[in-house]
C-alpha positions in Angstrom: 0.0 0.0 0.0 1.4 3.4 -1.0 0.8 6.3 1.3 -1.0 9.5 0.3 -4.2 7.6 -0.6 -2.8 5.1 -3.1 -3.5 1.5 -2.6 -3.0 -0.9 -5.5 -1.8 -4.3 -6.6 0.9 -4.7 -9.3 1.0 -7.4 -12.0 -2.5 -8.9 -11.9 -3.6 -6.2 -9.5 -6.7 -4.1 -8.9 -6.7 -0.4 -7.9 -8.6 0.2 -4.6 -8.1 3.9 -4.3 -6.0 6.3 -6.4 -5.1 10.0 -6.2 -5.6 11.6 -9.6 -2.3 12.6 -11.2 -1.7 14.8 -14.2 0.2 12.4 -16.4 0.3 13.6 -20.0 3.8 15.0 -19.6 6.8 14.6 -17.3 9.1 17.4 -16.3 10.7 15.9 -13.1 8.4 17.9 -10.9 5.8 16.6 -8.6 2.7 16.0 -10.8 -0.1 18.5 -10.2 -3.3 17.0 -8.9 -6.2 17.3 -11.3 -8.8 16.7 -8.7 -9.1 17.1 -4.9 -9.2 14.3 -2.4 -9.2 10.6 -3.0 -11.6 9.1 -5.5 -12.9 5.6 -5.9 -11.3 3.6 -8.8 -14.5 3.8 -10.8 -14.7 7.6 -10.4 -11.1 8.0 -11.3 -11.2 5.8 -14.3 -14.2 7.7 -15.6 -12.1 10.9 -15.7 -9.2 9.3 -17.7 -8.9 8.6 -21.4 -10.0 5.3 -22.9 -7.5 3.7 -25.2 -7.5 1.0 -27.8 -4.1 -0.7 -28.1 -2.8 -3.2 -30.7 -0.3 -5.9 -29.8 2.9 -5.5 -31.7 4.9 -8.3 -30.1 4.7 -11.0 -27.5 7.9 -12.4 -26.0 8.3 -15.1 -23.4 10.6 -14.1 -20.5 10.1 -17.4 -18.7 7.6 -20.2 -18.9 4.8 -18.3 -17.2 5.9 -14.7 -17.9 5.4 -12.6 -21.0 6.7 -9.2 -22.2 4.0 -7.6 -24.4 4.5 -4.5 -26.5 1.5 -2.5 -27.6 0.8 0.6 -29.7 -2.1 2.9 -28.9 -4.4 3.4 -31.8 -5.4 6.8 -33.2 -2.5 8.8 -31.7 1.2 9.3 -32.3 1.9 10.0 -28.6 0.7 8.2 -25.5 1.8 10.1 -22.4 2.5 8.6 -19.0 4.9 9.0 -16.1 7.4 6.1 -15.6 6.0 3.9 -12.8 2.3 4.3 -13.7 -0.2 1.6 -14.7 -3.1 0.9 -17.0 -6.4 -0.7 -16.5 -7.2 -3.2 -19.3 -10.6 -4.8 -20.0 -12.1 -7.6 -22.0 -15.5 -9.3 -22.2 -15.7 -13.0 -21.4 -17.7 -15.2 -23.8 -20.7 -15.0 -21.3 -20.6 -11.2 -21.6 -19.0 -10.5 -18.2 -16.5 -7.6 -18.4 -13.1 -8.4 -16.8 -10.9 -5.5 -15.8 -7.3 -5.8 -14.5 -4.5 -3.3 -13.9 -0.9 -3.8 -15.0 2.2 -1.7 -14.4 3.7 -0.2 -17.6 7.1 -1.8 -18.1 8.6 0.7 -20.6 9.5 4.4 -20.6 7.5 6.8 -22.8 8.1 6.1 -26.5 5.7 7.7 -29.0 2.4 5.8 -28.8 3.9 2.6 -27.4 4.0 0.9 -24.1 5.0 -2.5 -22.7 3.7 -4.9 -20.0 5.4 -7.6 -18.0 2.9 -10.2 -16.6 2.6 -13.7 -15.3 0.1 -16.2 -16.5 -2.0 -16.8 -13.4 -3.7 -20.2 -13.1 -7.5 -19.7 -13.6 -6.8 -16.0 -14.2 -8.9 -15.1 -17.2 -7.3 -11.8 -18.1 -3.7 -12.9 -17.7 -4.2 -16.0 -19.8 -6.1 -14.0 -22.4 -3.2 -11.5 -22.7 -0.5 -14.2 -22.7 -2.4 -16.0 -25.6 -3.0 -12.8 -27.5 -1.8 -12.9 -31.1 0.1 -10.0 -32.7 -2.2 -7.6 -34.3 -5.0 -8.2 -31.8 -6.5 -5.2 -30.0 -7.6 -4.6 -26.4 -9.2 -1.6 -24.7 -8.4 0.1 -21.4 -8.1 3.3 -19.5 -5.3 5.2 -17.9 -2.6 5.9 -17.1 -3.1 5.9 -13.3 -1.0 6.0 -10.1 1.5 8.0 -8.2 4.2 5.4 -7.7 6.6 7.6 -9.6 10.0 9.2 -9.2 9.8 12.0 -6.6 11.7 15.3 -6.7 14.3 16.3 -5.7 16.2 13.4 -7.2 18.4 11.5 -4.7 20.7 8.6 -4.7 18.1 5.8 -4.9 17.8 2.0 -4.2 15.1 0.1 -6.2 14.1 -3.2 -4.6 12.0 -5.7 -6.7 11.0 -9.3 -7.0 9.2 -11.0 -9.9 7.0 -8.9 -12.1 7.5 -6.1 -9.6 10.4 -5.2 -11.8 8.0 -3.6 -14.4 7.7 -0.1 -13.0 11.5 0.0 -12.3 12.3 -0.9 -15.9 10.1 2.1 -16.9 11.8 4.4 -14.4 15.4 3.3 -15.0 15.4 3.3 -18.7 13.9 6.7 -18.7 16.3 8.1 -16.2 19.4 6.7 -17.8 18.5 7.7 -21.3 19.4 11.4 -20.7 22.1 12.7 -18.3 20.0 15.7 -17.5 17.5 13.4 -16.0 19.7 11.4 -13.6 21.9 14.3 -12.8 24.8 12.0 -11.9 22.9 10.5 -8.9 23.7 6.9 -8.0 21.1 4.2 -8.5 21.0 0.6 -7.2 18.7 -2.1 -8.4 18.4 -5.1 -6.1 16.3 -7.6 -8.0 15.3 -10.9 -6.4 14.3 -14.1 -8.2 14.2 -17.8 -7.4 16.3 -19.1 -10.2 18.4 -17.6 -13.0 15.8 -18.2 -15.6 13.4 -15.9 -13.6 15.6 -12.8 -13.8 13.6 -10.8 -16.2 15.4 -8.3 -18.4 18.8 -9.6 -17.1 20.8 -8.8 -20.2 19.2 -5.4 -20.5 20.0 -4.3 -16.9 23.5 -5.8 -17.2 24.1 -3.7 -20.3 22.7 -0.5 -18.6 25.1 -1.1 -15.7 28.1 -1.4 -18.1 27.0 1.8 -19.9 26.3 3.9 -16.8 28.8 3.9 -13.9 26.2 5.4 -11.6 23.8 2.4 -12.1 24.6 -0.6 -10.0 22.7 -3.9 -10.8 22.5 -6.6 -8.1 20.4 -9.6 -9.0 20.1 -12.2 -6.2 18.7 -15.7 -6.3 17.0 -17.5 -3.4 17.3 -20.9 -5.2 20.3 -20.3 -7.5 22.0 -23.3 -9.0 25.6 -24.4 -8.6 26.7 -22.4 -11.7 25.2 -19.1 -10.4 28.2 -16.8 -9.5 26.1 -13.8 -8.4 24.5 -12.8 -5.1 22.3 -15.3 -3.2 19.5 -15.0 -0.7 16.6 -12.6 -0.4 16.7 -9.0 -1.4 16.5 -7.7 2.2 19.8 -9.5 2.9 21.6 -7.2 0.5 19.9 -3.8 1.2 22.2 -3.1 4.2 25.2 -3.5 2.1 23.9 -0.8 -0.3 22.5 1.8 2.2 25.0 1.3 5.0 24.4 4.1 7.5 23.0 6.6 5.0 19.6 8.1 5.5 19.7 10.7 2.7 18.7 8.2 0.0 15.3 7.3 -1.3 13.9 3.7 -1.7 11.3 2.3 -4.1 10.0 -1.2 -3.4 7.8 -3.3 -5.5 6.8 -7.0 -5.2 5.0 -9.4 -2.9 3.5 -8.1 0.3 5.9 -10.0 2.6 9.0 -8.7 0.8 7.8 -5.2 0.8 7.0 -5.3 4.5 10.4 -6.8 5.3 12.3 -4.1 3.5 10.2 -1.3 4.9 10.7 -2.5 8.4 14.5 -2.9 7.8 14.9 0.7 6.5 12.8 2.2 9.3 14.8 0.2 11.9 18.0 1.9 10.8 16.4 5.3 11.1 14.9 6.0 7.6 12.1 8.5 7.4 9.0 6.7 6.1 8.5 9.5 3.5 11.7 8.3 1.9 10.3 4.8 1.4 7.8 4.4 -1.5 6.3 1.1 -2.4 3.7 -1.0 -4.2 2.8 -4.5 -3.2 0.8 -7.4 -4.6 -0.1 -11.0 -3.8 
């Protein structure tokens, strides 16, 4: 649960409450609210644009996980802030409308966006999207959410597990694409997976770390095989080695509820201000 009225689930998640954020452009300033107070998800979605998106490509990241790239129809530019999410909908054969929310896993790029999602057993929407053929279209609304980079920019640790990597891929690729955005600040990505095959976007993050000395990539495996030469254990075991005694950094955490709670508790136990810890969680 994110503070300031935001409570959402990532991956196959549902928005409970959201604060409206102006998200058609990004200037590394705190987005201005377009409405007062906290609205229900239905009220908020009614005030945002409806989109139709066409699937450009579908790539398997692992057996249950897909990377999907879409283009929004009828426009040359689809604006969103890195870290936000979309609500997608589809009608089942019996006419029931299914709506699910997914974090955007790409930085702004014309009229395109990407998703990273797991195929959930008995989950209608996740299976529908994972089976979607290139050229097929789907409708939705958004973008939504305020799990975004907050000014002023600080040295930052990003902590993720599983498909919780999606908003961080969006944020980091945007930040590192232009030196005026990252301002030479230091960024750490601590990304936890079970096995090496579950490290989504591994080559991409490795390449970013090679290209940008201020970006430090630390994948860690809880069930790594004998050939794995990288870090082992849970993400919270490696956070102290990054933050040390510093309390001037900012942390973004995304993943399962238990992991998010463990890292929040860890950072607060060493004196971090809770305002410096932003998070989204899902189960």
